[in-house]
C-alpha positions as CSV (number, residue, x, y, z in Angstrom):
1,X,1.8,15.3,-2.0
2,X,-1.5,16.7,-1.1
3,X,-2.4,16.6,-4.7
4,X,-1.6,12.7,-4.9
5,X,-2.8,11.5,-1.6
6,X,-6.6,11.6,-2.0
7,X,-6.9,9.7,-5.4
8,X,-4.0,7.3,-4.3
9,X,-6.1,6.6,-1.0
10,X,-9.4,6.4,-2.9
11,X,-8.3,4.1,-5.6
12,X,-6.2,1.8,-3.3
13,X,-8.6,1.4,-0.8
14,X,-12.1,1.5,-2.5
15,X,-11.0,-0.1,-6.0
16,X,-7.9,-1.9,-5.2
17,X,-6.0,-0.4,-8.1
18,X,-2.5,-1.5,-8.0
19,X,-1.2,1.7,-9.3
20,X,-3.0,3.8,-6.6
21,X,-1.3,1.4,-4.2
22,X,1.9,1.9,-5.6
23,X,1.4,5.8,-5.5
24,X,0.4,5.5,-2.1
25,X,3.5,3.5,-1.2
26,X,5.7,6.1,-2.9
27,X,4.1,8.8,-0.9
28,X,5.1,6.6,2.2
29,X,8.6,6.4,1.0
30,X,8.5,10.1,0.5
31,X,7.5,10.6,4.2
32,X,10.6,8.4,5.3
33,X,8.3,5.4,6.4
34,X,7.1,7.3,9.3
35,X,4.7,5.7,11.5
36,X,2.8,8.7,12.0
37,X,2.6,10.1,8.2
38,X,-1.0,9.3,6.7
39,X,0.3,7.5,3.5
40,X,1.9,5.0,5.6
41,X,-0.8,4.4,8.3
42,X,-3.3,3.8,5.3
43,X,-0.9,1.4,3.9
44,X,-0.4,-0.4,7.1
45,X,-4.0,-0.6,7.8
46,X,-4.9,-1.8,4.1
47,X,-2.2,-4.4,4.3
48,X,-3.3,-5.7,7.8
49,X,-7.1,-6.0,6.6
50,X,-5.9,-7.8,3.2
51,X,-5.5,-11.7,3.2
52,X,-2.2,-13.1,2.0
53,X,-2.0,-14.2,-1.5
54,X,0.5,-16.6,-3.2
55,X,1.1,-17.8,-6.7
56,X,3.8,-19.0,-8.7
57,X,5.8,-15.7,-8.6
58,X,5.1,-14.7,-5.0
59,X,5.5,-17.5,-2.9
60,X,6.0,-15.6,0.3
61,X,2.7,-15.8,2.7
62,X,3.2,-12.1,3.4
63,X,2.5,-10.9,-0.2
64,X,-0.8,-8.9,-0.3
65,X,-2.5,-8.9,-3.7
66,X,-2.5,-5.4,-5.2
67,X,-0.5,-3.9,-2.3
68,X,3.4,-3.0,-2.7
69,X,5.9,-4.7,-0.1
70,X,7.4,-1.8,1.7
71,X,8.7,-3.7,4.8
72,X,10.6,-6.8,5.2
């Protein structure tokens, strides 16, 4: 996980790369959605900062562009 975290965090936070954000989400899942796990904390911060986005495919206001849904 250490090998992937830095590239995923940088790619998701700075470049808003969807694949990096998905990898960050997968790292959070591997940490069993722990609130104290660094990938989960970072993903929560990024989700809180990003504005909601809706289009014909994602009509839910909770959808954040380029960020995966982890919590329903």
